[in-house]
C-alpha positions as CSV (number, residue, x, y, z in Angstrom):
1,X,0.0,0.0,-0.1
2,X,3.1,2.2,0.2
3,X,3.5,4.8,-2.5
4,X,6.3,7.2,-3.0
5,X,5.6,10.9,-2.8
6,X,7.4,13.0,-5.7
7,X,9.0,16.0,-5.2
8,X,6.0,17.7,-7.6
9,X,3.5,16.5,-5.0
10,X,4.9,17.7,-2.1
11,X,5.4,21.1,-3.9
12,X,1.9,21.2,-5.0
13,X,0.9,20.8,-1.6
14,X,2.8,23.4,-0.2
15,X,1.7,25.8,-2.9
16,X,-1.8,24.9,-1.9
17,X,-1.4,25.3,1.7
18,X,0.2,28.8,1.1
19,X,-2.7,30.2,-1.4
20,X,-6.0,31.5,-0.7
21,X,-7.6,28.0,-1.1
22,X,-5.7,27.0,1.7
23,X,-6.3,29.7,4.1
24,X,-8.6,27.7,6.5
25,X,-6.4,25.1,7.0
26,X,-4.4,26.0,10.3
27,X,-2.5,24.2,12.9
28,X,-1.9,20.9,10.9
29,X,1.0,18.7,11.1
30,X,1.8,16.8,7.7
31,X,4.6,14.0,7.9
32,X,6.1,13.5,4.5
33,X,8.7,10.6,4.3
34,X,8.2,9.8,0.6
35,X,8.1,5.9,2.1
36,X,11.5,6.0,3.0
37,X,10.5,3.5,5.4
38,X,10.3,1.1,2.7
39,X,13.7,1.5,1.3
40,X,15.5,-0.1,3.7
């Protein structure tokens, strides 16, 4: 069920949160590991 997160997806999320559309999303903690734990 693991899926790698691309840099583009992380950038899109950051841009959304910084935009007016994400203005009502506050005090959230988003863990982004890019499924590194599966690369052992």
